[in-house]
N, C-alpha and C positions, 0 to 999 in steps of 0.2 A: 825645166820644171818637173818632168816626169821623174828624174833621178832623185831630186830633192823630196818629191812626194814619197817615193819608196823609203828614203831615209827617215821621213817623219813617221810613217807607218810603224817603223821599228822603235823609234824614240818615244812615241807618245805613251804606249803602255808601260815603258819603263819609268818615264817621269811620273805617271800617274800611280804606279805602284809605290814609288818612294814617297810621293805625298800622303798616300793612305798609311804607309808604314810610320811615317813622321807623326800623323795624327793618332794612331793607336799608341805609340810610344809616349806621346805628350798626355794622353789620358791616363796611361799606366802610371806615369811619374807624377800625376796630378799637376801637371804644368802644361795644359794644352795651349800651344802658340798658333794654332791654326783654326780660327772660327770658320764654320763651314761657309757662311755666306761671302766672307772675304776671299776664301779659296775658290769658290764659284766665279767670282769677279776676276780674279787672277788667271784661272784657267780660261775663262772667256776671252780674256785680253790675248793669252798665247794663241788661241785659235785664230782671232782676227789677224794677228801677225803672221802666222804660218800660212794662212789662206792668202794674204796680200803677197807673201813671198812666192808662193807656188804660182800665183797668177801673173807673177813677173811685173807687178805694179810698182816698179821703181825705176829711176833713170840714173845711169852712170855717165857723167859728162866725160870722164877721162878712164878709159877701160885699162885694165892691168895688161891685158893681151896686147893692146896697142903700145903701152909703155915698153914691154919686153922686146917687141919688134923694132923699136926705135933706139933704145939705149943700152941693150944688154951688151956687156963686155965679153960674155962667153954664154954658151947654152948648156945648162945642166940637164941630165936625165932625170926622170921621176925615180929617185932612190931614196934611201934613208937619210942621206946628207941633205938632199933638196927638201924633204919633209921637215927636217930639223931647222933648216934655214928659214922655211916658210913660217913654222910655227913661232919662232923667235920674232921675225919681223912683224908678223900679224899681232903679236902681243904688244910690241912697240906702237904699232898703228892703232891698236885698241886703247892703250893708255892715252894717247893725245887726243883721238876722237872723243873719247870718254870725257876727259878733262875739259875740252873746248865746249863740249855739250853743257857742262856745268857753269862755264864762265861767260857764254855769249848769249845774249837774250833770246834771238830767234832759234838757236840751236837747242835750247832748253825745252822748247815745245815737244821735240821728238823723244826726249828722255825722261820728261816728268812722269809719263805713265809707269815707268819702272819703279819709281820712288813713291807712287800715290798711295800704296797700301800702308795702314797705320799698324800693321803687323810685320813680323819678319819670320818668313817661313819658306819652305821649298816652293810653295805655290806662287808666291810673289816673285820668284825668279821668272816666271812664264809672263810677267807683265812687260811685254814688249811692244814697240810701236807700230802703228800703221802710218803715222805721220812722216816717217822717214822716207819720203818718196824719192828723195834725191841724194846720191852718194857724192859728197864733196871731198872725201879724204883718200882717194885712191893714190894721190901723190905720196902719201906716207908709206906706200909699199915700194917707193923707188929703190931702197937697198936691195930688195929681193929681185926686182927688175934688172938692175945692174949686173947681179950675179947670174942672171939668166934662168931663175926658177920658173919652171913651166906654169903656164896659167892653169892647167889641169891640177897641179899640185895645190895651188892656191885656193881653187874651187873646192877641193876636198877638205883641205885644213881648215877653212873658215867655219864650216859647220861644227866641225870636232871641236875647235877652239871655243866656239860658242856654248856647246853642250857641256863642256868641262867647267863652265861657270856656275852650273845649276847647284851643285852639292854644297857650297858654302853659304847658301841662304838659309841658315837655321840658328835658332838660340840654343839647341840642345848640346852643340859641340862647343867646349870651352877652349882655352888656349892650348896650342899643340906643340909646346916645346920648341925644338930647334927648327921645326918646320915653319914657324912663324918668321923666320929670317929669310927664307927662300920663296915660299909660295903664298898667295893670297889665301887666308884662312877665314872661317866664319867670324872670329874675332875682329879681323881686319875690316870685313865687310859690314859687320854690324856698324862700325864707325862710319863707313861710307854712307849708309842708309839713314844714319841718325840726323836729327834736326837740332840737337843741342849745339849751342855756339861753339863749344870746344871741338866739335866734330865735323862742322859744316865744310863741304868741299874738300875732304881729305880721302885718301886711299883710293885713288882712281884706277890702280892697276888691276888687271883682269886675271892673269895666271901668276906671273912673277912679281912679287911685292917690291923688289929692288928698284923698279921705276920710279915709285913714290920717294924712295929714299935718295935716289940719284937727283931728282928733280924738285925736292923740297915740299912734297905734300903728304908725307906720311904722318900718321897719328896712331899712337897705340890706343887700345881700349883701356880706360882708366877704371879702377876698381871702385872709386867713389863717385863716378859719373855714369849711371846706368843709361845706355842709349834710348832715345825715345824716337819712334819711327814715323815716317810719312814725308809730307812736304809742308813748307811754312804757310803756304796758301792752300788749305786743304781743298781736296777734290769735292768732297761731300756728295759723291754719286758712286754707285757700283757699275755704272755704264762705261765700259772701256773705250767706247767710240767718242763719247762726250769728253772723256779725260784727255784723249789725245789731242784735242783742239781747244782746250780751255785756255792754255797760255797763249796761244796764237790769237785767240778771240780778243783777250785782253790787250795785247799788242796793237792790233788793228784798231780797237776803240781808242786807245791812248794816242796812237799815231793820228788818228782823225781828229781827236778833241785837242791836240796839242796846238797852241797858238803859234808857236815858232816854227818855221820850216826846217830849221836845222834840227829840232827834237823829232819832227815827223821822219826825217831821213836817217837820224843817227840812232834812234831808240832801238832798232833792230840788232845793232852791233855793240850796245852798251853792255855792262856786266849784268848778268842775270838778275831779274828783279827790279832793275832801275826803271824809273817812272820820271816824267817831267816834273819840275818843281811845283810843289803844293798840290800834286794830284792825289797823294794820299789822304789829304783833307777834303779835296773837292769831289773825288770820285773813290771813296774808300772800298776796299776789298777786304774780305774776311782773311785775317792773318794771325797766326799763333805768336803771341808774345812771350808767353810763360810755358815752356815745353811740358812742365810738370802740373799744368792746370788748364787742361782742355778736354772737351768730351769727344770720344772717338765717334765717328760716323756709323750710323745704322745699327746701333746696339740693341734697339727696342724692336725685334722682329718675332713673330709668332713661329713656333716650331713648324707649322704647316707651310708657312712661306719658305722657310729655309730648306725643308725636305723637298718641296716642289722645285725649287731653284737647283737643288742638286740633281733632281731626276732631268730637268731641262738641259743642264750642261752635259750629263752623260748621253743623253738622246742626240744632242748636237755633235758630240764626238763620234757617235755612229755615223751621222751624215757626212761629217768631215773625212772619216776613214774611207768610206766609199769613194769620195771625191779623189783623195790622194792616191788611192789603189787603182783608179780608172781614168786618169788624166788623158791617156791617150784615146782610150775608147770614147769618152766623152766629147773630147775634141773642141776646137775653136769654132765659133764663139761661145759655145755652150758652157764651157767651164767658168766664163764671166757671169753667166746667168746663174749658175750654181753658186758661185761665190757671193753674189748678190743676195741669194736666199740665206746664206750662212750669216752675212752681216745683218740682214733684216731680223733673222731669228735672235741673235744675240742682243741687238738693240731692243727688240721687244721684251724678252724676258728680264733683261737687266732693268728696264724701265719699271716692270712690275716689282722688282727687288727694291727700287727706290720709292715704291708706293706712290707712283704716279697714276692719277686717277684716269689718264688718257692712254694708258698702256693697252687698253683694249683696242684702240684704234690701230696701233702697230701690229697687234696680233691679228686683227681682221685683215690688215694690208698683206701680212704674211700668208694667211689663209687664202686670200684672193689671188695672190702671186702663185701659189702653189697649184691652185686650181686651173690657172692659165697654163702653167708648165705641162701638167698632165694631160689638159684638154688639148693642147697643141701637138705634144710629142707622143701621146698615147700611153706613156708610162714615165717613171722617174728615171730619165737618162739611162735607160737600158736594164734597170734593176728587175724589171718583170722576168727577164731572162734567167736571173738567178733565183729570185723569189716570186713566183707566179702571182701571188695575192698582194704584192707590195703596195699597189695602188690603194687598196682597202686599208692596209696597215697605215699607211701615211695619212689618208683622209681621217681615219678614226683618231690617230694622234692629233692632227691639227685641229679637228673640231673639239676634241677634249681639251686641248690646251687653251682654245679660245674660250670655252665655257668655264674653265678653271679660272681663267683671268678675270671674267666677270664675276665669279664667286669672291675671289680675294678682294676686288675693288668695292663691291656692293655689300659684303658681309663681314669678311675677316678683318679688313682694315678698320672698319667702323667699330667693330666689337673690341679689337685690340686697343684702339684709341680710348674707348670708354674705360677700359680696364686700367690704362696708364693714368687717366685723369681722376680715377676714383681713389 
């Protein structure tokens, strides 16, 4: 946990800087592909995922280390060769786990968050799941285990492989010549994120594009079919925690309502989006039928709300940075208390972004929880030793945040609605 936290401390400012550069470049080119409120939601999703990972909130039924100990035909040292083998095998693993997430109903729940943005930009790369609490695909690393690649090499290569998937989430880079035949490029990945019928469930590769060509899932970006982004059952919320469980919620409801036991049991393993017979008529859900004729979510927001949301996510990043940099000092079980505060924070301000009139309740709960933390421990997890007035700073911020939430609900939202209706 501590090592991964240190890696994230380095990675976060790099990702954030690139997101800002893309935003500035888009404005300069008069082709801004990164609306601020969408980016806030995406970054917030990235925070929830990274906090979940740092807290170790996932279970691996079959560990790679165990696999190596049982089936390795030899044992490699941690050298350039073992890292190259690890990277190649992880990419094979990534292709199939990614493809299955698109094709099996219950697995889609953990991946839908990544596709939920109706934009395509670097920030949406950070839309990663918290619902992936169980790793089912370690067996796909069997080739590396057979060759005896050390578990430490896999542990280092996995986050590197993940971070290398960041750069191609952009509309500003067009086709890249001969590179298109070797690596996944922005053009390939735009196809993957698109909901156009021509593009659905294509280009699952993560680094090397040849997996799609080898296994029959490749689709080139067509000049006459501009990609439209999102998911066919739109999330219609900025709240990443809600998005993470929307599909699972629908599956549970459909399984409960299904009259046939066969449907109750098999719905989880059917192709993604499958529902029992006549359920689309009996229990309709919002679905995009014409990709060129639908309204994107949350486009009517006041500038005040947008800028306040940006401020909230930046402040949250400060809280998260302190957590990642002080995991050992904060210790167990306190890191879980801290993690819950982060989740509560994101849930609260994204509910406000959704213009939920009950957002103040979540904000009040957050304020009360922070008061309990400081009251019990005497300070914010040791922060007073670094910043002696940290208690006052945190209290001031939380009270201001609560009052600002009340302002938006009681004044800004109503004024903005009158303006839209007039």
